[in-house]
C-alpha positions in Angstrom: 0.0 -0.1 -0.3 1.0 3.7 -0.6 1.3 5.3 2.3 -0.9 8.8 2.8 -3.7 6.7 0.4 -7.4 8.2 1.9 -10.4 6.9 0.4 -13.8 7.5 1.1 -15.9 4.3 2.7 -19.7 4.2 3.4 -21.2 2.5 6.6 -25.5 2.5 6.7 -28.0 1.8 9.9 -31.4 2.4 11.3 -33.3 1.9 14.4 -37.0 1.0 14.2 -39.3 1.5 17.7 -42.2 -0.7 18.5 -43.2 0.2 22.5 -40.5 -1.6 24.6 -39.0 -3.7 20.5 -36.6 -2.3 18.5 -34.8 -3.8 15.7 -31.7 -2.5 13.7 -29.5 -3.4 10.6 -26.3 -2.0 10.4 -24.2 -2.8 6.8 -20.4 -1.8 6.8 -17.9 -1.1 4.1 -20.9 -0.9 1.8 -18.4 0.8 -1.0 -16.8 -2.1 -0.5 -13.4 0.4 -0.8 -10.2 -1.0 -2.0 -6.0 0.5 -0.6 -3.4 0.1 -2.7 -3.1 -1.7 -5.5 -2.4 -5.6 -7.4 -0.9 -8.2 -4.8 -0.5 -5.5 -1.8 -4.6 -4.3 -2.3 -6.4 -4.9 1.2 -10.1 -5.1 -0.2 -12.4 -4.1 2.8 -15.4 -6.4 2.3 -19.0 -5.4 3.0 -20.2 -6.5 6.3 -24.0 -6.5 7.5 -25.4 -7.1 11.1 -29.2 -7.2 12.2 -30.2 -7.2 15.7 -33.7 -7.6 17.8 -34.0 -6.0 21.8 -36.8 -6.3 23.8 -36.7 -3.4 27.4 -39.1 -3.1 30.2 -40.0 -0.5 31.7 -39.7 0.8 35.5 -40.0 -2.4 38.3 -39.8 -2.2 41.4 -35.6 -2.6 42.9 -34.7 -3.2 39.0 -35.1 0.0 37.7 -35.4 -0.8 34.0 -34.3 -4.8 32.1 -33.4 -5.6 27.9 -32.6 -8.6 27.0 -31.4 -8.6 23.2 -30.0 -11.0 19.7 -27.9 -10.3 17.3 -25.9 -12.0 14.2 -23.8 -11.2 11.4 -25.6 -11.9 8.3 -22.3 -12.1 6.5 -19.5 -13.8 7.5 -15.7 -11.9 7.4 -12.3 -13.2 6.8 -10.1 -12.3 9.8 -6.3 -12.9 10.8 -7.9 -15.4 12.7 -9.6 -17.1 10.3 -14.3 -16.6 9.0 -15.9 -15.0 11.6 -20.1 -15.1 11.9 -21.6 -14.5 15.0 -24.8 -14.5 17.0 -25.0 -12.6 19.9 -27.9 -13.5 23.3 -27.5 -11.0 25.7 -29.3 -8.6 28.6 -28.9 -5.7 31.0 -30.5 -4.5 34.6 -30.1 -1.2 36.1 -31.0 -0.2 39.3 -34.1 2.3 39.7 -32.0 5.5 39.5 -29.8 4.3 37.5 -26.8 4.3 40.2 -25.7 0.6 38.7 -25.8 -1.8 35.8 -25.4 -4.9 35.3 -24.8 -7.2 31.4 -23.7 -10.0 30.4 -23.5 -12.3 27.2 -22.8 -14.7 25.4 -21.2 -14.7 21.4 -20.8 -17.7 18.9 -18.9 -18.2 16.1 -21.6 -20.1 13.5 -17.8 -20.8 10.6 -14.6 -22.0 11.1 -14.4 -22.8 14.3 -17.1 -22.9 16.4 -16.1 -20.5 19.0 -18.0 -19.2 22.7 -17.4 -16.0 24.2 -18.7 -14.9 27.4 -18.6 -11.7 28.9 -20.0 -9.3 31.6 -19.4 -6.0 32.5 -21.3 -3.1 34.8 -21.8 0.6 34.9 -21.8 2.5 37.9 -22.9 6.4 38.1 -20.5 8.6 40.5 -21.4 12.6 39.4 -24.9 13.3 38.6 -25.1 17.6 37.3 -28.8 18.8 36.3 -29.3 16.4 32.8 -25.3 15.5 32.9 -24.5 12.1 34.5 -20.8 10.5 34.9 -20.1 6.4 34.2 -17.1 4.3 35.2 -18.2 1.5 33.2 -16.1 -1.8 33.0 -16.4 -5.5 30.6 -14.2 -9.1 30.4 -15.0 -11.2 27.5 -13.5 -15.1 28.1 -14.2 -17.9 26.8 -13.4 -20.7 24.7 -12.8 -18.1 21.7 -9.4 -16.2 21.7 -10.4 -13.8 19.2 -12.3 -11.8 21.3 -10.5 -11.8 24.7 -10.4 -8.8 26.2 -11.0 -6.5 29.4 -11.6 -2.5 29.0 -12.5 0.3 31.7 -14.0 3.2 30.7 -15.1 7.2 31.3 -19.0 8.0 30.1 -20.9 11.1 30.0 -24.0 11.3 29.5 -26.5 14.3 28.7 
């Protein structure tokens, strides 16, 4: 590849809400851009993913909850082999949104067909009017080496 190359790409996404249900679709690399030429060319293939989520309104000690499922509609070739993932997860928040807990499972449907488990938490530590600060953490592990990770972050919402 030649250094300094710049190409425009296009990603599209949309979500529709029906009461407590949400349906989403995203398509990455719509134009399938190619970087470089000949044997050194790198082409980004189109990737599509769809998902469905169902959430609740406030309920007692648990403020809100949600369950979701999403899946790749296309197969992607990575350095670790082919990937086509499906994932299921859930999330609950306390009534004042002071604490959120989430967990899920993801499985590759092609190639090695390995499974990953993930979990995370969010803690609100500062609220001012409509601005809330959160510390978020997550960990992912399992038999699948590709998505093994952990992270800690600071998030501001308004």
